[in-house]
Each structure stands twice: as C-alpha cells, then as structure tokens.
C-alpha positions in Angstrom: 17.0 39.0 20.0 18.6 37.4 16.7 19.7 34.0 17.5 23.2 32.9 15.8 23.2 29.0 14.7 24.1 27.1 11.7 22.4 24.0 10.2 25.5 21.9 10.1 26.8 19.5 7.4 25.4 16.3 8.8 22.1 17.1 8.0 22.8 16.2 4.5 23.6 12.6 5.7 20.1 12.8 6.9 18.4 14.2 3.9 20.3 11.5 1.7 21.0 8.1 2.9 18.9 8.4 6.2 15.7 9.4 4.6 14.4 6.6 2.6 13.9 3.1 3.4 15.6 1.5 0.2 18.4 2.8 -2.1 15.9 2.2 -5.0 13.5 4.8 -3.7 15.7 7.2 -5.7 14.1 6.3 -8.8 10.8 7.0 -7.3 11.7 10.5 -6.4 13.2 11.5 -9.8 10.4 9.9 -11.6 7.9 11.9 -9.2 9.6 14.7 -10.0 9.4 14.1 -13.8 5.7 13.4 -13.4 5.1 16.7 -11.7 7.1 18.5 -14.6 4.5 16.7 -17.1 1.5 18.1 -15.3 3.0 21.7 -16.0 3.9 20.4 -19.6 0.3 19.6 -20.4 -0.9 22.7 -18.4 1.3 24.9 -20.8 0.1 23.0 -24.0 3.7 22.0 -24.7 2.7 18.2 -25.1 0.0 15.9 -24.9 -0.1 13.2 -22.3 0.5 10.3 -24.8 3.9 12.4 -26.1 5.3 12.6 -22.6 8.0 9.8 -21.5 10.6 9.1 -18.9 13.6 6.9 -20.2 15.5 5.3 -17.3 18.9 4.3 -18.7 21.1 1.7 -17.1 24.7 1.3 -18.1 26.4 -1.6 -16.5 30.0 -1.1 -18.0 30.0 2.8 -16.8 28.1 1.8 -13.6 25.9 4.7 -14.4 22.2 5.6 -14.2 20.2 8.2 -16.3 16.7 9.5 -15.6 15.4 11.6 -18.6 12.0 13.2 -19.1 10.8 15.5 -22.1 8.8 17.4 -19.5 8.8 21.5 -19.3 12.4 21.6 -17.8 13.5 24.5 -15.8 14.3 28.0 -17.1 18.0 29.1 -16.7 17.4 31.9 -14.4 15.6 29.9 -12.0 17.4 26.4 -12.4 20.5 27.2 -10.1 18.4 28.3 -7.4 15.6 25.5 -7.9 18.0 22.7 -7.8 20.3 24.0 -5.1 17.7 25.1 -2.5 17.0 22.4 0.0 13.8 21.8 1.8 12.4 24.7 -0.5 9.9 24.0 -3.2 7.8 25.9 -5.5 5.2 23.0 -5.9 1.9 23.1 -4.2 1.3 20.2 -1.8 -2.4 19.7 -2.7 -1.4 19.3 -6.6 2.0 17.9 -6.8 3.4 14.5 -5.7 6.5 15.9 -4.3 6.5 19.2 -2.7 9.0 19.2 0.0 12.1 19.9 -2.1 14.7 17.1 -0.8 13.9 14.2 -3.1 16.3 15.7 -5.7 19.2 14.7 -3.1 18.2 11.1 -2.8 20.9 10.1 -5.3 23.9 11.8 -3.5 24.5 8.7 -1.3 25.0 6.0 -4.0 27.4 7.4 -6.6 30.4 9.6 -7.0 28.8 12.2 -9.1 25.2 13.4 -9.3 24.5 15.6 -12.4 21.3 17.5 -13.2 20.8 18.9 -17.0 17.9 20.7 -18.0 16.7 23.0 -20.6 13.5 24.9 -21.4 11.6 25.6 -24.5 12.6 28.7 -26.4 16.0 28.9 -24.5 19.1 28.2 -26.7 21.1 27.0 -23.5 21.2 24.3 -21.0 22.1 24.2 -17.3 24.5 21.5 -16.0 24.7 21.4 -11.9 27.3 18.7 -10.6 27.3 17.5 -7.2 30.8 15.8 -6.3 29.3 13.3 -4.0 32.7 11.4 -3.5 33.8 14.8 -1.9 30.7 15.0 0.0 31.3 11.7 1.5 35.0 12.7 2.8 33.4 15.8 4.1 31.1 13.9 6.2 33.4 11.0 7.4 33.7 10.4 10.8 36.8 11.9 12.0 36.7 15.0 9.9 35.3 17.3 12.5 35.6 20.5 10.5 32.7 22.7 11.4 30.6 23.4 8.0 27.3 24.6 7.2 25.2 23.0 4.5 25.6 26.2 2.7 29.4 25.7 2.8 29.3 22.1 2.0 27.2 22.8 -1.2 29.7 25.6 -2.1 32.7 22.9 -2.0 31.0 20.2 -3.9 28.9 21.9 -6.6 30.0 23.1 -10.0 27.6 25.0 -12.5 28.1 25.1 -16.3 25.8 26.8 -19.2 26.0 25.6 -22.5 24.4 25.8 -25.7 21.2 23.9 -26.5 18.7 23.6 -29.3 15.7 26.3 -28.9 13.3 23.5 -29.2 14.5 21.3 -26.4 12.8 20.9 -23.4 13.8 18.2 -20.8 15.5 17.4 -17.4 17.9 14.6 -16.9 19.5 13.0 -13.8 22.9 11.4 -14.2 24.4 9.0 -11.5 28.0 8.2 -12.3 30.3 5.7 -10.0 27.2 4.0 -9.0 28.1 1.8 -5.8 27.2 -1.9 -7.3 26.8 -3.1 -3.8 23.1 -1.3 -3.6 22.1 -3.4 -6.9 20.8 -0.2 -8.4 22.0 -1.2 -11.8 20.7 -4.9 -11.4 18.3 -4.9 -14.4 15.6 -7.3 -12.8 15.5 -5.6 -9.6 15.2 -2.1 -11.1 12.3 -3.5 -13.3 10.6 -4.9 -10.3 10.7 -1.6 -8.4 9.6 0.4 -11.4 6.6 -1.5 -12.4 5.3 -1.6 -8.9 6.1 2.3 -8.1 5.6 4.3 -11.3 2.5 5.7 -12.7 2.3 3.2 -15.7 -0.7 2.0 -17.7 -2.0 -1.4 -17.7 -0.9 -3.8 -20.0 -3.3 -4.5 -23.1 -2.6 -8.3 -22.0 -4.2 -7.6 -18.7 -8.3 -8.1 -19.8 -9.6 -5.8 -16.9 -7.5 -2.9 -17.4 -9.8 -0.8 -19.8 -12.7 -1.9 -17.6 -10.8 -0.5 -14.7 -9.9 2.9 -16.1 -13.8 3.2 -17.7 -15.4 2.4 -14.1 -13.1 4.8 -12.4 -13.6 7.8 -15.2 -17.3 7.2 -14.8 -17.3 8.2 -11.3 -15.4 11.3 -12.3 -11.6 10.4 -11.6 -8.9 10.0 -14.4 -5.9 7.6 -13.8 -2.8 9.6 -14.8 -0.5 7.0 -16.7 2.6 8.0 -18.2 5.1 6.2 -20.7 8.3 4.9 -18.9 11.1 3.0 -20.8 13.8 0.9 -19.3 16.9 1.0 -21.3 19.7 -1.4 -20.3 22.9 -1.0 -22.2 21.0 -0.1 -25.2 18.0 -2.4 -25.0 15.0 -0.9 -24.5 11.4 -2.1 -23.3 8.2 -0.2 -22.2 7.2 -0.8 -18.6 3.5 -1.7 -17.4 1.8 -2.3 -14.2 2.4 -6.2 -13.5 -1.4 -7.4 -13.1 -2.3 -10.6 -14.9 -5.5 -12.3 -15.5 -4.3 -15.4 -13.6 -1.6 -15.8 -10.9 -0.6 -18.4 -8.5 -1.9 -18.7 -4.7 -1.9 -20.7 -1.8 1.6 -21.1 -0.1 1.1 -25.0 0.2 -0.6 -26.1 -2.9 0.5 -23.2 -5.2 -2.6 -23.5 -7.2 -3.8 -21.2 -10.1 -6.6 -18.5 -9.4 -8.3 -16.2 -11.9 -9.6 -12.7 -11.8 -13.5 -13.4 -12.5 -14.5 -9.4 -12.2 -13.2 -6.3 -10.7 -15.2 -4.1 -8.3 -15.1 -0.2 -7.8 -15.6 1.3 -4.4 -15.8 5.0 -3.7 -14.6 5.5 -0.4 -16.8 8.6 0.8 -17.6 10.2 4.0 -20.3 12.9 4.4 -20.5 13.2 0.6 -17.0 13.9 0.2 -14.5 11.3 -1.7 -11.4 10.6 -0.2 -10.4 7.9 -2.8 -11.5 5.2 -4.9 -10.5 1.6 -4.8 -10.6 -1.1 -7.3 -10.1 -4.8 -6.5 -10.1 -8.0 -8.4 -12.9 -10.6 -7.4 -11.3 -14.0 -7.4 -11.7 -17.2 -5.8 -9.6 -16.5 -2.7 -7.5 -19.5 -2.8 -5.1 -18.3 -0.4 -1.8 -16.0 -0.2 -0.9 -14.8 -3.7 2.5 -15.8 -4.5 3.6 -12.9 -6.9 4.9 -10.0 -4.8 4.5 -7.6 -7.4 0.7 -7.8 -7.4 -0.4 -9.2 -3.9 -2.0 -6.9 -1.4 -4.2 -3.8 -1.6 -1.7 -0.9 -2.7 -2.2 3.0 -2.3 -1.3 5.3 -4.5 -1.2 9.0 -4.8 -1.1 10.5 -8.5 -0.8 6.8 -9.5 2.5 6.5 -7.5 3.0 3.8 -5.0 2.9 4.9 -1.4 4.6 2.4 0.8 4.6 -1.0 -0.3 2.5 -4.5 -0.7 1.8 -4.5 3.4 1.1 -0.7 3.8 -2.7 -1.9 3.9 -2.2 -4.9 6.1 -2.8 -3.2 9.5 -6.3 -2.0 8.2 -7.3 -5.8 8.5 -8.1 -7.4 12.0 -6.2 -10.5 10.3 -3.4 -8.7 8.6 -2.9 -12.1 6.2 -5.9 -11.3 4.3 -4.6 -8.4 2.6 -1.9 -11.0 1.0 -5.3 -12.6 -0.8 -6.1 -9.7 -2.4 -5.3 -7.7 -5.6 -6.3 -4.1 -6.1 -5.3 -0.3 -5.7 -6.5 2.6 -3.7 -6.2 6.0 -5.5 -6.0 9.1 -3.1 -8.3 11.9 -4.1 -8.7 14.0 -0.9 -5.9 16.5 -1.1 -5.9 16.5 2.6 -4.5 13.2 2.8 -1.0 14.2 2.7 2.1 11.6 2.2 4.8 11.8 4.8 8.5 12.6 3.8 9.2 8.9 3.3 6.4 8.5 1.2 5.5 5.2 3.1 2.5 6.5 5.0 0.6 9.5 5.5 0.6 12.7 8.1 -1.7 11.8 10.8 -4.7 14.5 10.5 -8.5 14.4 10.5 -8.6 13.4 6.9 -6.3 10.4 7.4 -8.3 9.2 10.4 -11.3 9.4 8.5 -9.7 7.5 5.6 -8.9 4.6 8.1 -12.4 4.2 9.1 -13.4 3.8 5.4 -10.7 1.2 5.0 -11.3 -0.6 7.8 -15.1 -1.0 7.0 -14.3 -2.3 3.8 -11.6 -4.6 5.0 -14.1 -6.1 7.5 -16.7 -7.0 4.9 -14.3 -8.2 2.3 -12.8 -10.4 5.0 -16.4 -12.0 5.4 -16.7 -12.4 1.9 -13.1 -14.6 1.8 -14.5 -16.7 4.6 -17.6 -17.2 3.1 -16.2 -18.5 -0.3 -13.6 -20.5 1.5 -16.2 -22.3 3.4 -18.6 -22.6 0.3 -15.8 -24.4 -1.6 -13.7 -26.3 1.2 -16.1 -27.7 3.9 -17.0 -31.2 3.4 -20.6 -32.5 3.3 -20.4 -34.2 6.8 -19.3 -30.6 8.2 -22.1 -28.8 6.2 -24.8 -31.0 7.5 -23.6 -30.3 11.0 -23.6 -26.4 10.4 -27.0 -26.4 8.7 -28.6 -26.9 11.8 -27.3 -24.6 14.6 -29.9 -26.0 17.0 -27.9 -27.4 19.9 -30.2 -30.5 19.7 -28.9 -31.1 16.0 -25.6 -32.4 17.8 -26.0 -35.5 19.3 -23.4 -36.8 22.1 -21.1 -38.7 19.8 -20.7 -35.6 17.5 -20.1 -33.3 20.4 -17.4 -35.7 21.8 -15.9 -35.9 18.4 -15.8 -32.1 18.1 -14.1 -31.9 21.5 -11.4 -34.3 20.5 -10.3 -32.4 17.3 -7.4 -30.2 17.3 -5.6 -27.8 15.0 -3.3 -30.3 14.3 -6.0 -31.4 11.4 -5.1 -27.9 9.5 -1.5 -28.6 8.9 -0.4 -29.5 5.2 -3.7 -28.3 3.9 -4.3 -25.6 1.7 -4.8 -22.1 2.8 -8.4 -21.9 1.7 -9.5 -25.1 3.5 -7.8 -23.9 6.6 -10.1 -20.7 6.7 -13.2 -22.9 6.2 -12.1 -25.1 9.1 -11.2 -22.2 11.3 -14.8 -20.9 10.5 -15.9 -24.6 11.2 -14.2 -24.9 14.5 -15.4 -21.4 15.6 -19.1 -22.6 15.1 -18.6 -25.8 16.8 -17.0 -24.0 19.8 -20.0 -21.8 20.3 -22.3 -24.8 19.9 -20.3 -26.5 22.8 -20.6 -23.4 25.0 -24.4 -23.4 24.1 -24.5 -26.7 25.2 -22.7 -26.4 28.5 -24.9 -23.4 29.4 -28.1 -24.8 28.3 -30.9 -25.0 31.1 -34.7 -26.4 31.0 -35.6 -22.6 31.3 -35.8 -20.8 28.2 -35.4 -17.4 29.9 -32.2 -18.3 31.4 -30.9 -19.6 27.9 -31.5 -16.3 25.8 -29.8 -14.3 28.5 -26.0 -14.0 27.2 -25.1 -11.8 30.4 -25.4 -14.8 33.0 -22.3 -16.6 33.6 -22.5 -20.6 33.9 -22.5 -20.3 37.4 -25.2 -17.9 37.5 -27.5 -20.0 35.4 -26.9 -23.1 37.5 -28.0 -21.4 40.7 -30.9 -19.7 39.2 -31.8 -23.0 37.6 -32.0 -24.6 41.1 -33.9 -21.6 42.3 -36.6 -22.0 39.5 -36.8 -25.7 40.3 -37.9 -25.0 43.8 -40.6 -22.5 42.8 -41.8 -25.1 40.4 -42.2 -27.4 43.1 -43.6 -25.1 45.5 -46.1 -23.3 43.4 -48.9 -24.1 40.8 -47.7 -23.8 37.2 -49.4 -20.4 36.4 -47.8 -18.7 39.6 -44.5 -20.3 39.2 -44.1 -19.1 35.6 -44.9 -15.4 36.8 -42.3 -15.7 39.6 -39.7 -17.2 37.1 -40.4 -14.7 34.7 -40.3 -11.8 37.0 -37.1 -12.9 38.4 -35.3 -13.5 34.8 -36.3 -10.0 34.1 -34.2 -8.6 36.9 -31.3 -10.1 35.3 
C-alpha cells in the first residue's frame, strides 16, 4: 500500500535556524561548499590550487554579505535541481567535506533574501536563484496554520533567472541581503575571528613553525589543503591566515608569556591503518592559554574545523589540560564521518577506535605537562622530600607539617605551580598512607590488597607466632600465612 503523506513547511525551520549552533556557521557551510568545488576545479584542470580564492564581502551600509569563489561553478542545466533539492547531494561522503545537501539553506534564517548566482566555464549564461526569506518567515509564523509542503513553500519563495555571462567565467556566489544586525554577522572582528579558526587557511609566514608542520606531515604522506580566503569589509581587503603565533600568553592568574620550542607530529594509527595525524606545540606548559583562537587541540576534516576549541576536552581525564595545549588533528580515515551539525562525528567503529587513540595520547601528554610543571615549580625543600620516597625519609616533624597543609596554599599562585603542588600533595598522601599501614613484617607491607585493620590483626598473630616458635619455624609459618592473602 502506498502511503499518503507530506513533509511539512516547518521542516525548513529545523534545517535553517535549528540546525546549527551559531549563526556564524553559515560562513563555514558556504566556504565548505566552495572548497568542495575547488577539488573538482583542480581535478578538471581549470585552475591550480594557488589560483583559487574565496572572497567574503561585508557591506555594513547595505547590511549585505557576499561569499564568492572562482571554482568550477554549476552548469545551467543542473543548477536549478542542484540548488533546490533539499537533503539530496551528488557529493560523495568519503571525498567531500559536505555531502548532505542542506548546508546551502543555512543563511535563510538570517536575512531578507538569499541569492545563489553561478556560471560554468564555456557557458554564455549565468543562473540566479533567489529565495524570499522574508516571505518564508511569514509562512512559518506561528498562527499561520496553512497546511503546506516543503515543495509548495519553495515554489512560493523562489524565483529563477537566466542572463548572459562571459564564456570564460566560472564561479559561485552566495548573497545575503537585509541581514539581521542583531546576530552580529556583519561585525568585522567577530567574522574574522570565526573565519581564521574554521577556514582551510595556510599558516602565516610570521609563524616560524608552519613550514615545518607542513613538511613533516607531507613526509608522512598527507597534504594539508589550504586556500586563499579574502575578507573584504566595505572595500578594504585582507588575506586571512591561521592564527597561530610563536609566543602567546598563558596562566589565568599571572598572564605570562610562553613560547613554542618545537612541534611534534603524531600519526594516530591502529592495526597499521592511519586514522588521523596530530601536530602539537612543545611549550613550557605554563597554564591555560589565554587566546581563544589558538587554545586547545582542534579537529579538522578537509582542513575545516570540526566543533571548536573545547571539542577535544573530553578526551582528557582532566579536561582543563586541553586548554594548555596548541595543535590540530587532521582526519584521514574516510570512515570517520562528520555529523550534520559538524560539531562531532557519527558514532561508529572508526570513531570509537579514534577515541582510544586520542585518549592514549592525551594521557601521555598530561604526564608530560605534570612533569614539566613539577620540575619548574617545586621548591628545593619539596624536591628533597620527594627524592627519597622511602617512608623512613620522612621524620615525624615533616609528616605532621604535611598533615596540616591544605589546598588553601594553592590560592593566588600560578597554574603551573598549582599542578606541581597537586603532584607533591599526591605523593605525600601516598607516603602518609604508607606510614599508617607500615608494620614490622615486610610480607604485610608489600601486600596492597590488605586493609589497615587486616594488617593490624595479622601483625598481632605474627607476634604470637614469633614468641611461641623459634626464629626459623616462625618465619616459615609467617611466610605461609602471608601467601594465603
């Protein structure tokens, strides 16, 4: 039996305003589509990678945004179907950055009109498809209970126009007009802040480590795709680069400068299959990095950011330590599939394997952070105590002093010292526990499974055995009893 149903108009609201975490994500969606077209452009031999560019134009007077690329474009006979189909895409999920066919709608909820203009090489016309987003909002307004399918709504709000174009032209342009200023989508600094973190940009020449990162990763067999992105604000243009710097400010309390001393490259592999490649900066690990543009290990697929600065936090047993780090993970395994919101991955076997690899690395780098903090921050007196972890090295006076210490001494000191003191107190706690459980019988001291009460009872039993039997027999009985536990 064929079922009779329709996909209602409110689905469009979920696919626009409701799909993404931030209004700024529309920039990522349109730039992602542009970069996917660049892959086709290079494949067809129309341009070299260095000739391709994306220009993001902000017109504060007209309240307009334009995102234009000189990629392959869309041929006129395919343009209408390609741009109007919803949730349908010819892109391959294992090749393209976007493949679900919904990202092109991301701007609808933030402007009065959304327009796509495209032309392909060797065609003498261009196609202009215009969405009346203002009318769409009226149709979706609560109280307007007119029953309409998505198809009916699209027919109501879309106009299509063909007009002449140079035969040598090939491009795709997105134009948002009547942009809602409340969303800050034309705020130059906020737009730039978003773009430099999310776009597939090259490293700045001023960043000393950029070329080394590219070279090391290339030697492993992976190429980082980078493209020119230009931000044009009211006619003033600037090329954008990744925001990484040689020096940066760390530690929320002292706000001190730290410096990148080296970069490490880590292939993340399981069973000889490479899931991703990680680069991270080797620094002094002074504390939380203050610059939100660079703090945290970032995940990138096709060199476009997945999630944000805190996406990798949950891979660390102590999440704060991701904020002490600088670096990027480039996804390689095609089975690691980005979800619709592009803030995480689909949960499959490849993802869980990837998580295991990252958690193992995160555990190791956390140990490195603690070690470096301890070496730098522990006082000579503390080090002299910790150098001898034999409980006999702690006299009664020292132990009493340690027992009186509290975490209040950690207030108003730098984060690195805090980590070192946490390590110090942790070691002292172990030593104090050792002291409390220490007996005169080594067979009991080395048994971690026994509670303090059990050790006390067995110690009394062993005392009685020692009193009633000669030394040789007593040692045999004690050893036999200890083995049973």
